[in-house]
N, C-alpha and C positions, 0 to 999 in steps of 0.2 A: 570145516578146515577146506571144503571144497570152495565153498563161498569164497574166502579169502583168497586161496590160489587164484580163483577168477577174477576177482578183483586185482590182484597184482599183475596176472598176465593182460589185463584190460588196460593198466597204467602202462604197463612196458612197451603196449602196440601203440599206444596214442604218443607216450613220449618218442618213440622211434619215428612214427610218421611225422611229426612235425621237425626231427633234426634232417630226415631227409628230406623234408619240403626244403628248409632253411640252408640245407650244403649244397640244394641243388640249385636255386636261387642265385647264392654266392658264387658257386661256380661258372654260372652262366656269365655272370656279371665282371669275373676275373677273366674270362677265355675273350669276353668281347672286348674288353680293354686292354689286354697283354696278349691277345692271340694266341694264347696259351694257357695252363692254370698252374703257376709257381709253386715251386714245392713249398715256399712258405706258408701258403694256402692251408695247406694239410697241418702242419705246427700250429698254426694261429687258432685254426678253428677246434683242434684238440686239446689248445689250451682252455679255449672258451669253455667246453663240455665238460673239461675237467673242474674249473671254478665253478660252474654253474653247479655240478653235485657234489661239488665238498661243501659247497654253500648248504644245499639243498638237504643231504643224507647226514652231513654232520655238523657242521655251526650250528645250523637255527635249530635241531633237534637236542644238541648237547648244550649247547650256551641259552640261545635266544629264548628256548621254549622252558628252559628251567631258570629263567630271569634272571641269567646273569648277562645282563646286557652289556655293564660296561666292557666286561673282558671278550665279548662277541665283538663289539663296535673295534677294539684294539686288535683284534686278531685280523677281522675282516680287512680293516689299514692296513696293517702291515703284510698280506697276502695282497691285495690292489698293486701296492706300492710296488713290492719284490717282483711283480709280472711285468709293471710300466717299465719300471726303470733298469730292469736284469733282464727278466727272458724277453719281453717285445723287441728291444735294441737287435737281438740277434737274430729275429725272425722276421725284417722289416721284408716288404715285397720291395724285389725290381721293378720301378715304374718307367723304366726306361723302354720304348717301343722297339721292336725290333727291327723294325725299317729305318730308324733313326741310324746316321753316320756317327762314329767316335768324333770326326772332326768337328760336327756341330757344338754349338753352344752349350755347355754343358751345364748352367745357372738355372735353365729352364727345367730339367728334369730335378735338379736338386731343389727349386721351389715347388715341384710337384711331390715330392717327396714329403719334403716336410710337410705339407696341407695333408697329405695321404696318411701318415702318420697320426692324425688324430684319429683317424678312422677307427683302429683297433682299441684305442683307449676308450673312446666312445662305446663300442660294442662290448668291451669287457665289462665297463661301469653298469652298461645295459644289461647284461646277461647274469649279472651281482643280482640288480634289482630284481630282475625279473623270476630269478630262482627263491628269492626272500617272500616275493607277493603270491608265486605259485604255492610255495611251502605254506605260508601264514592261512590263505585263501584254504586250501586243502586241509589243512588242522582246523578250523573252524567249521568249516563243512563237516567233518568227522566227528568233533565236539556235538554241533547241532544234531547231528544224526542219531549219536546215543543217547542225548538228553530226551530226545523225543521218543526213542524206544523205550528210555527208561519212564518217561511219563507213561507212554502208553502202558505199561507192564504194571505201573502202579493204579491207573484208571481198571484194567481188567480185574488186578485184584483184590481192589475196592469192591467193584460190580460183582465179584465171587463172592465176596462175605456178604454184600449185601442181597443179595439172592439167595444165600445159605441161610442167613439169618430171618429172610421173608418167608421161606417154606415151613420151618418151626412154627412162625407165628400163624400161617394160616391153619396149617392142621391143627393145633390149639383150639383155635375159634370154631375149625368146623367140627371137632370130635365133641366140643362144647354141645354143638347142636344135635348130634347124633345122640350124645347122650341125654338131652332134653326129650327128644322121641322116644328112645329106650325107656327114658322113667314112666313115661304116659304110657307104656306097653301099646303105643301105637304101630299100625301095620305097615305103615310108612318107613321104618326102621331100616327094613332090608333093601327098599328102594334107595334109601340115602346111604346105606352102605355101598352100593355098586356105582352111585354116583361120584360118591369120593373118590373110590377106584378107577374111575374115570379121569378125575379132574388128576388124580394121584399121577397115572400114567401119563399123563399130556406133560405136569411139571418134569415130571424126571425124564421121558425120553424126545420130549418135544421142545421143551423152553430151554434145552441147553446150546440151541443154535442162537447168535449172536443177534439176528433179525428172523421173524416168523411172520408168515402170511395175518393179516388184521382178519382175515374172515375167520381163522381158527382160533385167535385171539378173542374175537367176540361170542365165538359158540363156546368157546370154555367159560366166558363170563355169564352168558345164559344158563350153562349147567351148574356153576355156582347158585346165580338167583334162584334156578328151581329146587336145589337142596335147602336154600334157607327157605323156602317157601312153605316147606314140609313141617318144619317146625313153628309157624305162626297160627296161631289162633285164627286171625281173618286177614289173608291175603290181598284184599280189594285195595289195599292200599298203596299196593306196590305196582308200578308202573315202569315199564321200558321202553324205548323207543330208538329203535337203530334206521337210519334212511344216510343212502349216500353211495357211492362208489369203493368196494370194500378191495378192489385190486392195487393193494399197499400193500408194505412192511413195516412193522415195527416192532420194535424192543420187547418181549416175551414178559409177560406179568407184570406188565407196567400198571396198567389202569385197575386193576384187580383189589389193590388197597384201598381205594376211593369208595370202591361199591362194598368191600368188606365193612371200612368203616361206617357206611350208611346203614348195614344189616345190624351192625353192633351196638349201636344208640339211635336208631330209627324207630324206636318202639318207646311209650310213654308208659307211665307206671300203672295206668289204668289197661296196657295191652293194646293199645290203639299203635296201627303203624303207619307212616306215610312215609313212603321212600318213592323216591323219582329221578329216574335215568335218562338220561338221552345223548346218544352217539350219532353225529351226525359228519358226515365227511364232505368237505368243499371244495372242489379242485384237488389240492394235494394239504391241505388242511385239514384237522382232525379235531372235533370240538365235543369236550367231555362235559357235559353239566350232572351233577350230582347232587339232588337234594334230600334232606333228610330231618327227622323232628332231633331236638337235641334231649338227651336224656342225662339229667344233670348226677342223678343217682350212679349210674353207669361209669359217665365220663371222668368221675374222680381217681378213679383204680389207678394203679400204679402203672402198668404197661398200656395204658390206653395210646398212648402218641407214638408206640413204635412202627407202625406200618405206615404214618402221615412221615415220620419222620425219613424214615425208609426212603421213600418212592419219590421225597423233596429232591436226598442227596442222590438218587440215580436219574433224576431228570437235569440236574444241573451237571451230572457228568457226561450223558448220553444227548444231552440236547443245550449245550449251553448257552447258543444263542438262536435258538429257533423253538422256543417254548415261553408261552406264559402260563401261570399259575395263579389264580385269585381263590380265597379263600375267605368266607362270610360265615362269623361266625356269633350267634346273640343269645339268649336265653331260651328261645324256642326251638332254632332251626340253626342247621348246617348246610351251607351250600360251597361246592366246589366248583369252579370254571377253570378248564384247563383245553392249551390250544398248542399243539404239536405240528409243527411241519413234517409230513411225512416223506417216505422213500418207495418208490415204486419199483 
């Protein structure tokens, strides 16, 4: 409500300043021409202002914007003709300078009068056209702004849905890893639970921000990898390499799905694990490269593509013109190459 009142007050102030400027200029011109400001000056300008706002506030919203174009044109023509042939003839300027004698040739003032009478007609048409242009442009700007807000709200709701979808998917896979440790009665089960609690704390309390420190996001990824290493028989095949300037911002939980996918399918049926994660930052570009073995047996499960589909949708929403994603898949391996333009 306060925002609407503020915008309304701003519009009134802007309109008032424009009219004051216009009236001041025309008053100076009238005074320099006639050495006084005729009474007709006030009546004519009052007529112009009335026509402007009659068209701006009534005719356009009621007829033109409601697509009653023919009716709008008819009413506008009737109004303009009424003012030109009925109102203006009774409000013409006295063009006879005060220093001229009544005995002088009267044809000169009459000729001047006929020439000057065109000026109010032109100004009337100009103000009518101007009010139409101003109103249509303001309505277009308003509709564009509303469209932008609706699009932004739609994107935010889609992102919220995708992020909400990601968390259960991540938790499901992580709990499977901890279950695997508990099933083996591993001493690392307690460590895994503590690590999971740290990961969940990050997801609940820090990942709600629109953008987060890249350093924190990579630390989260490292914690996730350390949790996954606990369940592997042989972790020697897992390699992670991070280098470059981490002083950037990134959308939270944006990279984890690719790494999660690698751990989900990066172990073959013999228990051999081959996962390579490389994150490099050069200037303002992040390059993520994830390589893993392809597990044909696991990749046929029903929900295998949830994480990747989720992240592709989020990338399209968040970085529509500032990312490239390449996925190479064959019978033996799966490789992801992602490049994103980052923000400081």
